[in-house]
C-alpha positions in Angstrom: 4.4 6.9 29.4 6.9 6.3 26.4 4.4 7.9 23.6 4.6 11.0 25.9 8.8 11.0 26.0 8.8 10.6 22.2 6.4 14.2 21.9 8.5 15.8 24.5 11.9 15.3 22.6 10.4 16.1 19.5 9.7 19.2 20.8 12.6 19.9 22.4 14.4 19.4 19.3 12.1 21.9 17.9 12.6 25.0 20.7 16.5 24.1 20.3 17.2 24.2 16.8 14.4 25.9 14.6 16.4 28.7 14.0 19.1 27.5 13.2 18.4 25.4 10.2 15.5 24.3 7.7 12.6 23.0 10.3 9.3 22.0 9.5 6.7 21.1 11.8 3.4 19.7 10.4 0.4 17.5 10.9 -2.7 15.3 9.7 -6.0 14.9 11.3 -8.2 12.2 9.0 -11.4 10.8 10.3 -13.5 8.2 8.0 -16.7 7.2 8.4 -17.2 3.9 6.8 -20.8 1.9 6.0 -19.5 -1.6 5.0 -22.4 -3.8 3.6 -20.5 -6.3 1.4 -16.9 -4.8 1.8 -14.0 -7.1 0.9 -16.4 -10.1 1.0 -20.1 -10.6 0.2 -22.1 -9.8 3.4 -24.6 -12.7 4.4 -28.5 -12.2 4.0 -29.2 -12.2 7.7 -26.2 -10.2 8.9 -26.4 -6.7 9.7 -24.2 -3.9 8.2 -20.7 -2.8 9.7 -20.7 0.9 10.7 -17.5 2.6 12.0 -15.1 5.7 12.4 -11.6 5.6 13.0 -9.1 8.9 12.8 -6.0 8.9 11.9 -3.7 11.6 13.7 0.2 12.5 13.0 2.4 14.8 13.9 5.2 15.7 11.6 8.7 17.2 12.3 11.5 17.9 9.7 15.2 19.3 10.2 17.0 20.0 7.2 20.8 21.0 6.9 23.3 20.8 4.2 25.0 17.9 5.3 21.8 15.7 6.2 18.1 15.5 7.0 16.0 14.3 9.9 12.4 13.4 10.1 10.1 11.8 12.4 6.5 10.8 12.2 4.1 10.4 15.4 1.0 8.2 14.5 -2.1 7.2 16.5 -5.2 5.5 14.7 -8.2 5.7 17.2 -11.3 3.7 16.6 -14.4 5.8 17.8 -15.2 4.5 21.2 -12.1 2.0 21.6 -11.0 3.3 25.0 -13.3 4.0 27.5 -13.4 7.4 29.1 -10.7 7.8 31.9 -8.8 4.7 30.5 -5.2 5.5 31.8 -3.3 3.9 28.7 -4.4 3.0 24.7 -6.4 -0.2 24.8 -4.7 -1.0 21.5 -1.2 0.5 21.8 -2.0 1.9 18.1 0.1 4.7 19.3 3.5 4.4 17.2 6.7 6.2 15.5 5.6 5.9 11.7 8.5 7.3 10.4 12.0 8.0 12.2 15.2 8.5 9.4 18.2 10.4 8.7 19.3 10.9 5.2 23.1 11.8 5.0 24.6 13.4 2.1 27.5 11.7 0.5 28.4 13.9 -2.1 28.3 13.5 -5.8 24.9 12.4 -6.0 24.4 10.0 -3.5 23.1 10.0 -0.3 21.6 7.0 2.3 18.4 7.2 4.1 18.4 4.9 7.2 15.8 3.6 9.8 12.1 3.5 9.6 10.3 5.1 6.0 7.9 4.6 3.7 8.7 3.2 0.3 7.2 4.2 -2.8 8.1 3.9 -6.5 5.7 4.6 -10.0 2.5 3.9 -9.4 3.3 2.0 -6.1 2.0 -1.3 -7.5 4.6 -3.7 -5.8 6.0 -1.3 -3.5 3.9 1.6 -1.5 3.1 3.6 1.2 -0.9 2.5 1.1 -2.0 5.9 2.4 -5.6 5.1 2.2 -5.0 2.4 5.5 -5.2 4.8 8.1 -2.3 2.8 9.7 -0.3 2.9 6.2 2.6 1.0 5.7 6.1 1.6 6.6 9.4 -0.2 6.3 12.7 -0.5 8.8 15.8 -0.3 5.8 18.9 1.1 4.9 18.7 3.0 1.3 21.6 3.8 -0.9 20.2 6.2 -3.5 21.6 7.9 -6.2 20.5 10.8 -8.5 21.9 12.5 -11.5 20.1 14.7 -14.1 16.9 12.5 -15.0 18.5 9.3 -13.3 18.0 7.8 -10.3 19.2 4.3 -8.4 18.4 3.0 -5.0 19.5 0.0 -3.5 17.6 -1.2 -0.3 18.6 -3.4 2.2 16.0 -4.6 5.3 16.4 -7.1 8.2 13.8 -8.1 10.7 14.0 -9.9 14.1 11.8 -10.3 16.9 14.8 -8.9 19.2 18.5 -8.2 19.1 20.2 -11.2 20.4 23.8 -11.1 22.3 24.9 -14.1 20.4 23.7 -16.9 17.5 23.6 -14.6 14.2 21.7 -17.5 11.9 18.5 -18.1 11.1 17.8 -20.0 14.3 19.1 -16.8 16.5 17.6 -13.9 14.3 14.1 -15.8 14.5 11.3 -13.1 13.1 8.1 -15.4 14.3 5.5 -12.5 12.5 3.5 -14.0 9.9 0.9 -12.7 7.9 0.4 -12.0 4.1 4.6 -12.0 3.3 5.9 -10.7 6.1 9.6 -10.9 5.5 12.4 -11.5 7.3 15.1 -9.7 5.0 14.5 -7.4 1.9 16.8 -6.6 -0.8 16.2 -4.7 -3.7 17.3 -2.4 -6.9 15.5 0.3 -8.1 16.7 2.2 -11.7 14.5 4.9 -13.5 15.1 7.0 -16.3 13.2 9.7 -17.7 13.0 11.4 -21.0 10.7 14.5 -21.9 7.4 12.1 -22.4 8.7 8.8 -21.7 9.9 7.2 -18.4 10.7 3.2 -18.1 12.1 1.9 -14.4 13.3 -1.4 -13.3 12.8 -3.2 -10.1 14.6 -6.1 -8.9 13.0 -7.2 -5.5 14.2 -10.1 -3.2 12.4 -11.4 0.1 13.5 -13.8 2.9 10.3 -15.4 4.6 11.2 -17.2 8.2 10.9 -21.0 7.4 10.1 -23.7 10.2 11.2 -27.2 10.8 8.1 -29.7 11.1 7.5 -28.8 14.6 6.3 -25.3 13.0 8.4 -24.0 16.0 12.0 -23.9 15.7 13.5 -22.1 12.9 15.0 -23.3 9.5 16.5 -20.9 7.6 14.8 -19.0 5.1 12.5 -19.3 1.7 13.4 -16.4 -1.1 10.8 -15.0 -3.3 12.2 -12.5 -6.1 9.8 -10.0 -7.8 11.4 -8.6 -11.0 9.6 -6.1 -13.4 9.2 -2.6 -15.4 6.7 0.1 -15.1 6.5 2.2 -18.3 5.1 5.5 -18.9 4.3 7.6 -21.9 2.5 11.2 -21.6 2.5 13.8 -24.5 -0.4 16.5 -24.8 -3.6 15.0 -23.9 -2.6 11.4 -23.9 -1.3 9.4 -21.2 -0.4 5.6 -21.4 1.3 3.3 -18.8 2.3 -0.1 -18.0 3.2 -2.7 -15.4 5.0 -6.1 -16.4 6.4 -8.3 -13.4 7.5 -11.7 -12.9 8.1 -13.8 -9.4 10.1 -17.0 -9.0 11.3 -18.6 -6.1 9.6 -19.7 -2.8 6.8 -18.2 -1.0 6.2 -18.8 3.0 5.7 -22.2 3.8 8.4 -23.3 1.4 5.7 -23.3 -1.6 7.4 -23.3 -5.2 6.5 -20.4 -7.3 6.6 -20.8 -11.2 5.9 -18.9 -14.0 3.8 -16.0 -12.0 3.1 -12.6 -13.8 1.6 -9.4 -13.3 0.9 -7.3 -16.9 -1.1 -4.0 -17.2 -1.9 -1.4 -19.7 -3.7 1.8 -18.9 -4.6 4.5 -21.2 -5.7 7.9 -19.9 -6.8 10.9 -22.7 -8.3 14.4 -21.3 -10.9 15.5 -23.8 -11.2 18.8 -22.4 -9.9 21.1 -19.2 -12.9 19.4 -17.4 -13.2 15.8 -18.4 -10.4 13.1 -18.7 -11.4 9.4 -20.0 -9.5 6.3 -19.1 -9.6 2.5 -20.2 -7.0 -0.6 -19.1 -6.6 -3.9 -17.7 -4.7 -6.0 -15.5 -4.0 -9.4 -15.8 -2.5 -11.3 -12.6 -1.5 -15.4 -12.8 -3.4 -17.4 -10.8 -2.9 -21.1 -9.4 -2.4 -23.7 -12.2 0.6 -25.7 -10.3 0.8 -29.0 -8.5 0.3 -29.6 -4.6 3.5 -27.8 -2.8 3.5 -25.0 -6.1 1.9 -22.1 -7.5 1.4 -20.2 -10.4 -0.1 -17.6 -8.8 1.2 -13.9 -8.6 1.0 -11.7 -5.4 1.7 -7.7 -5.6 3.2 -7.9 -2.1 3.9 -4.6 -0.6 2.1 -2.1 -3.3 -1.1 0.0 -2.4 -3.3 -2.5 -3.6 -6.5 -0.3 -2.8 -5.5 1.5 -5.8 -6.4 -1.4 -7.9 -9.1 -3.8 -8.9 -11.8 -1.7 -7.0 -11.9 0.1 -4.0 -14.1 -2.9 -2.1 -10.8 -4.4 -1.7 -12.2 -8.3 -3.1 -8.8 -8.7 -4.3 -5.2 -8.7 -3.0 -5.8 -6.5 0.1 -4.6 -9.3 2.4 -6.8 -11.9 0.5 -6.6 -13.7 -2.7 -3.2 -15.0 -2.1 -2.5 -18.6 -4.1 -6.0 -18.6 -5.7 -7.2 -18.1 -9.6 -5.7 -14.9 -10.5 -7.5 -12.0 -11.9 -8.7 -10.4 -15.0 -9.8 -6.8 -14.4 -11.0 -4.9 -17.3 -11.7 -1.3 -16.4 -13.1 1.8 -17.4 -13.4 5.2 -16.0 -14.2 9.2 -16.3 -13.0 11.7 -14.1 -15.0 15.3 -14.3 -14.1 18.6 -13.0 -16.9 20.2 -11.7 -15.0 23.7 -10.8 -11.4 24.7 -9.4 -12.7 23.0 -6.0 -14.4 19.9 -6.6 -14.5 17.1 -8.8 -16.2 13.4 -9.4 -14.3 10.1 -10.5 -16.6 7.3 -12.0 -14.8 4.0 -12.5 -16.4 0.8 -13.4 -14.3 -2.5 -13.5 -15.2 -5.9 -14.8 -13.6 -9.2 -12.4 -12.9 -12.4 -13.9 -10.4 -15.5 -12.7 -7.3 -15.8 -14.6 -7.7 -19.6 -14.1 -11.4 -21.6 -13.8 -12.9 -22.3 -10.8 -13.9 -25.3 -9.3 -16.8 -25.1 -11.2 -15.0 -24.1 -14.6 -16.8 -20.6 -14.1 -14.1 -17.4 -14.7 -16.9 -14.8 -14.6 -17.0 -13.1 -11.0 -18.7 -9.9 -11.2 -18.8 -6.1 -12.0 -17.7 -3.2 -9.4 -19.0 0.4 -9.6 -17.0 2.7 -7.5 -17.9 6.8 -7.6 -15.7 9.3 -5.5 -16.4 13.0 -5.1 -13.6 15.2 -3.6 -14.4 18.9 -2.4 -11.2 21.1 -1.5 -12.1 23.8 1.3 -9.7 26.5 2.6 -7.1 24.4 4.8 -9.0 21.1 4.3 -10.8 18.8 2.0 -13.5 16.5 2.0 -14.0 13.1 0.0 -17.3 11.0 -0.1 -17.6 7.4 -1.9 -20.0 4.9 -3.1 -19.3 1.5 -4.4 -21.6 -1.2 -5.5 -20.5 -4.8 -6.4 -22.7 -6.8 -8.9 -21.6 -10.2 -7.8 -21.9 -13.1 -10.2 -22.1 -16.8 -9.4 -18.5 -17.2 -9.3 -17.9 -14.4 -6.9 -19.7 -16.4 -4.3 -17.8 -19.8 -5.2 -14.4 -17.7 -4.7 -15.4 -16.2 -1.3 -16.9 -19.8 -0.2 -20.7 -18.6 0.0 -23.8 -18.8 -2.3 -25.9 -16.4 -4.2 -29.0 -17.4 -2.0 -26.8 -17.0 1.3 -25.9 -13.8 0.9 -27.4 -10.2 0.7 -29.2 -9.4 -2.6 -26.8 -5.7 -2.5 -23.2 -5.6 -1.7 -22.5 -2.3 -1.2 -20.2 0.2 0.9 -19.8 4.2 1.6 -17.6 6.2 3.1 -17.0 10.4 4.0 -13.5 11.7 5.0 -12.6 14.6 6.0 -8.8 15.6 5.9 -6.9 18.6 7.4 -3.1 18.9 6.7 -2.2 22.1 9.1 1.2 23.5 8.4 2.7 24.8 12.1 6.0 25.7 11.1 8.3 26.0 8.0 11.4 27.9 8.4 12.9 27.8 4.7 10.0 30.3 3.9 
């Protein structure tokens, strides 16, 4: 019943208030079909390909006044067939409040945004909403924001715990038992950006605190702190565009692993040869683990939209490849505007480890990504195909062999996106 109560509440707010302020009501319906034959990791020779259909459905409510903004987004992610017919409840409990925040206008360029929200900056390398994933990513956070002309400054704070306790404001009393790839207990960050006519630069200082435990692995024992600091630079003039990332990490990861000398560096160039063709080339270098036991020199890009980088088949840094050999990704691309409503993107990426594997090998393989997109009146369709040409190093990295793996590693998908605009009183 809880999910329907949220819906009824939002509809009540809509009926009661839409005539007195700026109100928006929109949605999203996004089914995606995927054929997986080596997605994320080489598939074994005698293993059947994976196939499935999942749908993301959202209903979004926005309410804006001069003094504040309110927004709530209800989301359900459904795998076709996950619930048997006539089941009275959602078996996977995937219905959730994806966003629920309020933003107060404090005057003189200052606002504060509090609640569940997406956090996106620059090219989303370190902080992003992961829109490709059907469930996407959000944060329960409080932000103080300042904007004047072409300068903006955000300060963000979060504090996560399993439940709100009546006493015990300490590392023990505020336990956060969620684990996984860098599920943080606390987060603090500062983000600043200045833009000019053809150039922009930003600075991100991010600190994450992770729950640690005593030797019994059940008693909370304070937090470890991982600091990420870096910059995103972008230049665009005429047909040429250049962007670059440089980030460093230091401190401790989960499990009290010391992080020393971890870094990420990238450079990308895009050149528009005509109104219909844009060419791109670039590289990204991410440090790997070259440290002693209890230490690491491996960088991890944390909460970015990692699917955008290092190949669409998600072999690296999408819930994997932590504390490993790092990565050198050299890539070229071409984007063709076929007509006013359709385009074709082709991208080739060559992968190597930043550190050597146990065999001394570094070469991992090459991936080819193709995406065709078509816009229709009121909706869009995208179709993609990716092929991984793995080298011996890739099989070693993934813990298998070439002989045990299928001869072809590929992935194909098709996605329909409908975003209806039900109401917008600002118009």
